[in-house]
C-alpha positions as CSV (number, residue, x, y, z in Angstrom):
1,X,3.1,-5.2,1.2
2,X,0.0,-7.2,0.6
3,X,-1.3,-10.3,2.3
4,X,-3.4,-12.8,0.3
5,X,-5.3,-15.7,1.9
6,X,-6.6,-18.5,-0.3
7,X,-8.9,-21.4,0.4
8,X,-7.8,-25.0,0.0
9,X,-9.5,-25.3,-3.3
10,X,-7.6,-22.3,-4.7
11,X,-10.4,-19.9,-4.4
12,X,-9.3,-16.4,-3.3
13,X,-10.2,-15.3,0.2
14,X,-9.1,-12.1,2.0
15,X,-6.7,-9.5,0.7
16,X,-5.2,-7.2,3.3
17,X,-2.7,-4.3,2.7
18,X,-0.1,-3.3,5.2
19,X,3.2,-1.8,6.1
20,X,6.1,-4.0,7.1
21,X,7.4,-3.2,10.5
22,X,10.2,-5.8,11.1
23,X,10.8,-9.3,12.4
24,X,11.6,-10.9,15.7
25,X,11.7,-14.5,17.1
26,X,8.0,-14.8,16.5
27,X,7.9,-13.8,12.9
28,X,7.2,-10.8,10.6
29,X,5.1,-8.0,11.9
30,X,2.9,-5.7,9.7
31,X,0.6,-2.8,10.5
32,X,-2.7,-2.6,8.7
33,X,-3.6,1.1,9.1
34,X,-7.1,2.2,9.9
35,X,-9.0,3.0,6.7
36,X,-7.2,0.2,4.7
37,X,-9.4,-1.6,2.2
38,X,-9.8,-5.2,3.2
39,X,-11.5,-7.3,0.5
40,X,-12.5,-10.8,-0.6
41,X,-14.7,-11.9,-3.5
42,X,-18.1,-10.3,-2.9
43,X,-17.2,-8.3,0.2
44,X,-15.0,-5.4,1.3
45,X,-14.7,-2.9,4.2
46,X,-12.5,-0.1,5.4
47,X,-10.5,-1.2,8.5
48,X,-12.1,0.6,11.5
49,X,-8.8,0.8,13.4
50,X,-5.1,-0.1,13.2
51,X,-4.4,-3.8,13.4
52,X,-1.1,-5.7,13.7
53,X,-0.6,-8.8,11.7
54,X,1.9,-11.5,12.6
55,X,3.2,-13.9,10.0
56,X,5.2,-16.6,11.9
57,X,8.5,-17.9,10.7
58,X,7.3,-21.5,10.8
59,X,3.8,-22.3,12.0
60,X,0.3,-23.2,10.8
61,X,-1.4,-19.8,11.5
62,X,-1.6,-16.1,10.8
63,X,-2.6,-13.7,13.7
64,X,-4.2,-10.3,13.7
65,X,-4.1,-8.2,16.9
66,X,-6.5,-5.4,17.7
67,X,-6.2,-3.0,20.7
68,X,-8.8,-1.0,22.6
69,X,-9.1,1.5,19.7
70,X,-10.9,-1.2,17.7
71,X,-14.7,-0.6,18.0
72,X,-15.5,-4.3,17.7
73,X,-15.0,-7.0,20.3
74,X,-12.1,-8.9,18.8
75,X,-8.7,-8.4,20.4
76,X,-6.9,-11.3,18.7
77,X,-8.0,-13.3,15.6
78,X,-5.9,-16.2,14.5
79,X,-6.5,-18.0,11.2
80,X,-5.3,-21.6,11.2
81,X,-3.5,-21.6,7.9
82,X,-0.9,-23.5,5.9
83,X,1.6,-22.9,3.1
84,X,2.7,-19.6,4.5
85,X,5.2,-17.8,2.2
86,X,6.6,-14.6,0.8
87,X,7.3,-13.5,-2.8
88,X,8.7,-10.3,-4.2
89,X,6.4,-8.2,-6.4
90,X,7.7,-6.3,-9.4
91,X,8.7,-3.6,-9.6
92,X,8.5,-3.2,-5.8
93,X,6.9,-4.7,-2.7
94,X,6.2,-8.0,-1.1
95,X,3.3,-10.3,-1.1
96,X,2.5,-12.8,1.7
97,X,0.4,-15.8,0.8
98,X,-1.3,-18.4,3.0
99,X,-4.1,-21.0,2.7
100,X,-6.9,-20.4,5.2
101,X,-8.0,-23.6,6.7
102,X,-11.3,-22.3,8.3
103,X,-10.5,-22.8,12.0
104,X,-10.0,-19.6,14.0
105,X,-8.9,-19.0,17.5
106,X,-10.4,-15.8,18.8
107,X,-9.9,-13.6,21.9
108,X,-13.0,-11.4,22.3
109,X,-14.1,-8.9,25.0
110,X,-17.6,-10.4,24.7
111,X,-17.0,-14.2,24.4
112,X,-13.6,-14.7,25.9
113,X,-11.3,-17.2,24.1
114,X,-12.8,-19.7,21.8
115,X,-12.4,-21.8,18.7
116,X,-14.5,-20.6,15.8
117,X,-15.8,-22.1,12.5
118,X,-15.4,-25.8,13.4
119,X,-18.6,-26.4,11.4
120,X,-17.1,-24.7,8.3
121,X,-13.9,-26.7,8.7
122,X,-15.8,-30.1,8.8
123,X,-17.9,-29.0,5.9
124,X,-14.9,-28.0,3.8
125,X,-13.0,-31.1,4.9
126,X,-15.6,-33.1,3.0
127,X,-16.4,-30.7,0.1
128,X,-12.8,-29.8,-0.6
129,X,-11.3,-33.1,0.2
130,X,-8.9,-32.2,3.0
131,X,-6.5,-35.2,3.4
132,X,-7.1,-36.7,6.9
133,X,-3.4,-36.1,7.8
134,X,-3.8,-32.4,7.0
135,X,-7.1,-32.1,8.8
136,X,-5.6,-33.6,11.9
137,X,-2.6,-31.2,11.7
138,X,-4.9,-28.3,11.5
139,X,-7.1,-29.5,14.4
140,X,-3.9,-30.0,16.5
141,X,-2.6,-26.5,15.5
142,X,-5.9,-25.0,16.7
143,X,-5.8,-26.8,20.0
144,X,-2.2,-25.7,20.6
145,X,-3.2,-22.1,19.8
146,X,-6.1,-22.2,22.2
147,X,-3.7,-23.2,25.0
148,X,-1.2,-20.5,24.0
149,X,-3.8,-17.8,23.9
150,X,-5.4,-18.9,27.2
151,X,-2.0,-18.9,29.0
152,X,-0.8,-15.7,27.3
153,X,2.2,-17.5,25.8
154,X,4.0,-15.0,23.6
155,X,3.4,-13.8,21.0
156,X,-0.2,-13.9,22.4
157,X,0.6,-12.0,25.5
158,X,1.8,-8.4,25.4
159,X,4.5,-8.3,22.8
160,X,2.1,-7.0,20.1
161,X,1.8,-3.8,22.1
162,X,5.4,-2.7,21.2
163,X,4.6,-3.4,17.5
164,X,1.5,-1.2,17.7
165,X,3.7,1.6,19.1
166,X,6.3,1.1,16.3
167,X,3.6,0.9,13.6
168,X,1.9,4.1,14.7
169,X,5.2,5.9,14.9
170,X,5.9,4.8,11.4
171,X,2.5,5.9,10.2
172,X,2.8,9.3,12.0
173,X,6.2,9.9,10.3
174,X,4.7,9.1,6.9
175,X,1.9,11.7,7.5
176,X,4.2,14.3,9.1
């Protein structure tokens, strides 16, 4: 499967490959294996560790979980997003699309839990013409996520750990 994020003005943002793991009450879980090419216009990198992506059933965000194998300081990175949806690819596969709305809720080993890119959000609200109702909905989603992450409300507590285990078993079977 492939995940594509877009910006509000239709400009392409990140493209992230992954392997579908399954779904639960929180949404659809995908593993992004270490070494995967993650790209956006003008930039790309190979993922330094496995990551778990969660695409919720009905919410204004997309979450990426990192564990202690990740060499960076992020442990959770949530993109406040809208218009989340799946479409079948031909001849095989699935694509998940979302519109990234700039605001990010981050759990970091260095900085703790914080809201990031508020300046980018305000700049894009003007330059891309975010309707005020949409801007308020995205701000509210970010604040709700901050509370959820700070209180370890699932899926932002420990449930991603089981999905890391499942994903790594799947990857090991594919290699073995």
